N, C-alpha and C positions, 0 to 999 in steps of 0.2 A: 504494500500500500504506500502510495506517494502522497505526502501532505505538503501543499504549497501555500504560503501566504502570498498575497497579491496587493500591491498598491500601484497607483498611477497618477500622472499629472500633478507633480509636486510644484512645478513652475517656480522654482527657486529664483529669486530676483534680488537678493541682498537685503530685503526688508525684514524687519523683526517679525512681521506676521507670517510670512512664508516659512521662515526658519522655525518659528514656534510650532506651526502645524506639522511640519515634517518631523521635528524632534518629538512631538507628542505621539505620532503613530510609531516612530522608531522605538520609543521607550516602551510602548505597549507590546510591541513584537519582541523586543530583547528580553522582556520580563516574563514571557510565556512560560508556564511551568512544565508544559509537555513538549514532545518532539515535533519539530517542523523540519522538513528536508531542505527547503530553500525559500527565499523571498524573490518574487518576480516584480520588477518595476518596469511597467510597459509604457515608457516614453513621456515626453515633455517633462523631463527631469529639471532642465533649466528653462527659464522664461525667455532669455535673449541669446542663449547659446554661447556665453562667454566663458573663458577659462576660470574666472573667479567663481562663477556660479557652479561649475563642475567641481572645483576644489571644495566648495562648501558641501555639495552633495556627497563627495567622497568622504568627507569628514563625518557627516551625519550618518551615512550608511556603513561606515567602517570599512570602506573598500580598500583603503591604503594602509590601514592600521591593523587589520585582522580582528577588530573588536566585535564583529557580527558573530552571533552564536550559530549561524548557518550560512551557506553560500548565498550571495546576493547577485541575482542575474538581471541584467538590464538590456533594454533595446531603445533606440532613439524614437522620438516623435517629431512632429512638424515644427515645434519650437526649438528642437535641438540642432546642433551644428556638428557635423561629423568629426572634423579635425580637432577642435577643442575638446569634444567629448572623448575621443580616443586618448588625447594627451593628458588632460587633467582629471578625468574620471577613471580611466582604465590604466593609465601609465604606459600607453602604447605609442608608437610613432603616429604623428598627426597627419594621416592620409585621408583621402576623400571618398574612398569606396564604401559600399554598404557595410554596416557594422552587424555582422551575423555571428552567432556563437552557439555551439551545441554543448549540452550538459547531459551526461549519461549517469543515471543512478543504478541501483542494483537491478531493477526490473522495469525501468521506464526511461524515457529520454524527453528533454525539453529543448526545443529549438527556438532561440530568441532571434527573431527576424527583423530586418530593417525595412520598414514601410515608408520611411521619410523620402521626400523628394527635395533635394537641396534647393533653397531659395523659394520654396512654395509650401502652402498649407495642404496641398493635395497629398494623397497617399497612394503608393504603388509598390508592389514587389517587382523588382526589375529582373532582367534575364539572368544576371549574375546570382541573384538571390534564389530564383527558381532552380537554377542549376545546382546551387549549394544545397538546397533542401533535398532535391532528388539524390544527390551524391551522399549526403549524410544519412538519409533513410536507407540507401543501398547498403551502407556499412553496418546497419543494425540487423540483428536477427529478425526474421519475419514476425516472430511472436512477441517482440518488444513494442509495447504501445508508445506513441510519441504525441506530445502536445506541441502545437505551433503557437508562439506568442509574438505579437507585434502590436503596433499602435492603433492603426485605423480599422474600425469594424468594416466588414465587407457587405453589410446590410443596412437598410434604413432603420433608425430607432425612433422615428416619429417625432422628431424635433428638427426644425429647419436649420439650426446651427450645425450640429454634427452631421446631419444628412447632406449638407452641402459639400462635405469633404470626406466622403466614404472612400474605402479602398477602391481604386480603379480596376477595371477588368476583373470583376469577381468571378466571371465564368472560367477564367484560367485557373483560379484557385480551386474552384469546384471540380474542375477536370482533374487536377492533381489529387484531390482528396478521393475522387472516384477510383482512381487507379492505385491509391495508397490506403487500404483499409486499416493499416496500423495507426493512422492518425486518429487519436481518440477524441480530440476536440481542439477548439481555438480559444485563445485568451487574448483580449485586447484592452485598450484604454480609450483615450481621446474624447469620449462623450461626457465625462464628468458625472455619470449617473450609473449606479449599479444596474445591470440588465442581464437577462438570460433569454436566449432564443436558440434557434437551430439554423445551421448553414450546411448545405450539402449532406443533410442527414446526420450531422454531428453537432454536439453542443457548442454553442458560441457564448462565452461569458465575457461581459464587459465590466471592468473594474471601476469602482467609484473614484472620484477625484479627491486628492488630498487638499488642493488649494481652495476649491469651491464646488458646490453641487449644482447640477443643471436643474432648473425648474422646467417641467414639461408644460406644454401649452395650456393645459387645463389647470395648472397650478399657479399661473400668474404670468403677467407680461414680461417681467424682469427675468432674463435668462439665468443670471448667476445669483445663486443663493450663497452669499459669502458668510452667512451666520450659521449655516448647517454644519454639524459636527464632521470631523474628519472620518472618512470611510476606509474600510479595507475588506478584503475577501479571503476566504480559505477554500482552496480547491482540493478535493480528495479524489485521486485516481486509484480505485480499488483493484484487487487481484483479478476481477472479472473484466477489467477494462472500462468500467462505468465511472463517469465523472460526476461528482456531486459538489455543489458549491454552497457556502454559507457566507452571508454578508453581515458585517458588524460596523458600528460606529464607535468612535473613541471620544469619551466625554470625561 
């Protein structure tokens, strides 16, 4: 059984507010009394994509100090910038290609995929990333389930703000999943609202935002609820390959 904590959309910008909210959810996760296999952070870690913002994120998430009690797995969002992300967050050379990483656990794998499009709020998995996904899945045993995590949801969530910037060409992703039955589900962020739906016959889980929560059209005209508590999710991939999610707020 694989247990994953999940946060998204920290939008760290150097303000006391964004820092406090990120540290609040970090403290809750670091103090969990039970076992968690990893923390997924699905993009928009920084608000402006600067090295200073990623240095703060690395400090909060324990990425450079080893303070985290479990692995912290990240992928970029549309507010992130690949070169500073690589350099200041991951300690890697500051190159501009997609930031993809695979993480294999005892009996499951998590592929953190880059759906960012440099210089744009649009979302897309490019040819290099699709080739990487296929190659990574080829290296796994057929019986090992895998989760794909990235920033932009590939479906409408029924709010005009996130729906304007869905993942492009969702049919290509659906075709990949059709020929890859070992993909047990998709985990995304971007929408700032916890949501659960289905894509290509598999679960699609959208993580809540740390910085603010999206008000749906029937909840009010103001999109950003900045007073809503910080949210997080726990995803459990059990031995039968079923994905179950639990959503929490931090108060």
